[in-house]
N, C-alpha and C positions, 0 to 999 in steps of 0.2 A: 609291871612290877610294884605298883605301889598296894594290889592286892595281895600277893602273896608276903610284901614286907608285913603287912595286919596280920594276916591268916598267921604266921610265925609270932609274931608278939603275943598273938592274943590269945593264941595257944600257951605260950610259952608262961606268960603273967596272969592268965584266967582272968582278964579283964576285956570288955571292949576298945577298940583299938578306930578314932575317928580319923579318916584321910580326905584332905579337900585338895580336890583337884582343881591344878590350873596349870594349863599346858596348850602346846600349840607343836604341831610335828614340824619340823625342817627350818626351825629360826636357828637364826646366830642369837648368841649370848648378849650382843648390843639392843635388843629387842626389849629385854628383859631389866633394864635400869634405865633412868634418867638422864636427861641432853647431859646436865650438868653434871653427872657423874662420869659420863663417858670424857668429856672435857678436859676432866683432872688425871687422863691418862693418854700418854701419844697413842698408843693403841686404838684410843675412841676417837680421839681425834682427826686419825686418820681414817677409820671408816666412816666416820660424820661425813667429812669431804668427799669422799668418794662417793657414797648413797646419794649427795647432792647432785654432786655432778654429773651421774647417771640419770636422775630423775631430771635435771632443767628443769623448764620451763612449764613442764606436762601439766595441765590443768586436770581435775576429777571427773568433768567430762570424757578428757583422753582416756586417764587410767580405767575408768570405767566400762569406756568401746575395749579399752583391751582386752581387760578381763572378762567380758563377754566371750569375746575371740577365742582366749586363752582357755575358759571353760567349756567353751564349743569343742576344741580339740580334745581335749583332756578327757570328757565322755565321751568322745569315738572312741582313743584309744583305749577306756576302762573297758569298756563295751567288747573289742576285740581282745582283751585279757580275757575277761570272762569265760568269753566265747568258746576262746583256745584252752583254759580250765575244764569248764565243761566237757570237752573232748576228750583230754586226758588231764585228769586230776594229780597227776606226777609230773607233769611239762616242767622243765627247767628254765631257770630267767634266762639264759642263755639262748635256749629256742624261743620263749615269749620275746626277746629283743629282735630276734631275726626274724620274725612273724610279722610281730605288731609293731617295732620300731619301739627307740627311749620314751620313756615318759617324758611328756612334755613338761620342762623344768628347766632354770625357775620361772616362776609368774612374774608379773610386769613389774617393775618397779614403780612406787608412788606414797605420794604422802598419806596414801588413808590405806595402805596395804599394811597386813596384818606383820610383814617382814619386815618392814621398815623398822631403823632403831628408835628405840623409847616408846614403839607404840603399844607395843604388849605390858609393859609397864606401868603405862596411866590405864588402858582400857580393863587388864586384868588385876596385877597386882595389889595395885592403888585399891582396885574393889576389895580387895581380901585384907589388909593390913588394915589395923592391927588384931584381928581376928586371933585369939586366944590359942597359941600353938606352943607344941613342945618342940620342935626341929622341923626342919626344912630336909626333902628328898631332892637330890637333882641328879638329870641324865641328861646331860647333853653334851654339845663339841661336835658332832660330824660335820655342822655347815660351816666350822670355821675351819677347817683344818689346814687348809691354803693360806689361812691366815694365823698358823701356828706360831707364829716368832712373838708375839703379844699378848698370846692367849692367858699365860698365867696371871700378868696384870689385868687385865680384861676379870678374870676369875674373884681376881683379889677385890678389886671393886664392886663386884656383883656381890658377893658375901656382904662388903662395908653397907652397899645401898639396902639390901634388907634388913639388915640388923637396923638399920637406922629407921625403914620403914617401920617396923615394929617397935621400934624404942625399947632393943633390950639387945645387947653387946655380947651376951653369953648364949643368944638361940646355936645350937647345934645346927651345922652343915653339912649331911651326909651325901656325895657323890658318888657315879660310877664310873671308871676309868672306861676310855672307850676300848672295844673287844680288837680282834684283832677281824680285818676286811681288805677286801680290794676287789676292785670293779674285775671284769674279764676283758682280757687280751689289754692290760694296762702293766705300766712297768713299776716296781715296787719302789717308787722314790723315798719311802722312808719318813714320810709326812704326818704318818698316822702315828706311828714310835714316836715321832717327835711331840706333837700334840698328846701323847700319853705323857711324856716328860714334862711338858708344860702343867699337867695336872697335875703330875705329882709336885711340882715346885709349889705350886701354890696350898695344896694340902699341907707342904712340909711349913709354910712359911705363917699360917696362919695359927690360931686357938680355936681348941673345940672345932675342926674341919676333919672328917674323914672319908676316907677313899675308899673303896672295894676295885681290886682288880681282876679283870675279864681277860686274861692272856690266853686264858685256855677256852674265850668262847667267842663267840662270832661266825659267820658264816659266807664263804665264799661267793662273790654276786648278788650279794643281799645286803643291803646298809641295814636293814631292819630285820635282826635276828629273831626266831622265833621262840626260842628259850627266855621265858620270862622269870620265870621260878629261881634260877642262879642267881641273877644280879639281885630280885627281891628278897631272897634269901638272906644273903651274904650284905643286903645294907640294914636285916634284922640284924643277925649276929653281930655286925659292927653298933649298933644301939644298945644292943644287951649290955656293951663291953663302954661302951662312952657316955651315951646317955642314963642309962638303967644301972651300968655298974655289974652287973650279974653273970657276963660272961667271960670271956678270954680271948676271942677272934679277931685277928687284925691282920691288914695285908701287912705280909713280910717285908722291910723295910734295909738297906744298904746302910749302915751305920758307919763303918770303918773299914779300909782298907789297907792292907800292908804285904809289903814283897819279902821274900827272903832271897831276893837275886834270880830265881829259878822260877817261881811260881807267885802267883797273887792270891791272898786269902782277904774273901768279902767275909764279915760277919754282920748279923743280921739281928734287929729285934722283933718283937713281936711274931716269933717265931712258934708259939704256945708249947706244942709236944714236939717240935723238934723238924727239922727239914728233912725231906725225900727225894731224889733225883730218879727219874722213871726214864727207862730206855728211848735214844732218841738221835738223832740225826747229829752229826757232828757239826753240823752251822747251827746250832741254838745258841750256842755260849762261842764267844770270840774273844781273842785278846791279843793286843799289840804293841810293841816296842816302839823305842824313840821314833822310826819312820813313819809311824802310824798307821801302817799296813796289816791289816786284821787278819789272822786263820784261826780255822776251826779249832778250839781248846778242848779239854778232856778235863769234867770239873768231879768231883768228890766230895762229900758231907765231912767234914769233923766237929766232932763236940756240938752236936744236935744244932749248933745255931752257926755254923762257920762253912764255908765253900770255898776249897782248895781248889783255881784253875790253873792248866800250864796248856805248852803246847810246843812241840818239840822243834818246830820253826821259830820258835820266838827264846832267846836267849837272858833279854832282861826285859820282862814285859812292864810297861808301865800304864796301860788301860786296856778294860774290859767292856765287851757290851753283851746282851742278853736279850733274845728275843726281839733283836733290834731290828723290826720288820713292820710293814702294815700288815701282813698276813703270814703264818705261820705256826710252826708247834711250838707249846709249852711245857717245859717237863720240871721244872722247881716246884715245888710245893712245899705245904705243910703236913705232919703225916695226916691230919684231917680235910685233906684239899685245898685247902685256899692256895692259888697261885701266888708266886712272886709276879710281881711286876714286870715288865720288862724295862730297861735301865741301862745306862752306860754311863760308865765310872773311870777316872784317871787319878794317878795317884796325886797328883800335885792339886786338883781339884775335880769336881763335877762336872765334865764336857757338857756345856752347854747349859749349866745351872749356876754359874758363878753368876754373883751378884754384888 
């Protein structure tokens, strides 16, 4: 992702773009900030307490022994995966899971673990800060979907932490909203949609923080999408506008919603050359009346930046939700193919976003 970001900017600006790699896969946002910062928010306090209870009285020696056993299991699983792929390069994850079992995860807990809260902030972030930077790129959130309720507060704390570490409260923070994803044979519990909402809340509440939408990306039963160019390029487009002032692209965001009694009208900003709706299944957008029961809605673009939604089954609509699922279709875009983020919105206030 960072490579495609730098490639786009280097070509656009005709200069060398440097990237400082600082990441660890599968980690919680809690790994990347200090304990004192986590203690400043309720969600952080809860996560620290939960991890402490899980580790208990485990010693460093016990953790090391558990990790040796885990690593042996993981290497055995990976060897089986590699053998299946050598036999059939096009084998699906469903087949791999059936033949090789699920990936051993998560790793054992322990105070020495890179997945322990605060550890990567201490061992990685603090080794980089305050190296001179133009801004941050951030792509994380999958590991915290089960804790989505407090994620916006955690993101706000993270941005504050890193800007404190660099002693620069104006450093741009650009991040990737989660794409579509669902594991095989699991129910769509909407938690990925709610996590995307939490990410959008954080972006809306902080200055010089930008988010790119990935509602048109993601892979079924693969939490690691193979397409890295799309998020890298969209981050670059966002940087061109937010950091360098040379572009116009941004994630379209609902700024206002009103009703004429029979339909809802959604007014967006950051629509650049206008909005377009592609042919889709009706379930992509739904509206509800005062009873809160959602029905598939018809949507049409008005005046380039406004979308009208209505449904015969709803006489007086009060709320709308778009692409409100873990995995599904995205159909609302700008003319230049920047997707609208999944969202839910009510006439009185944004559902789940009232603070």
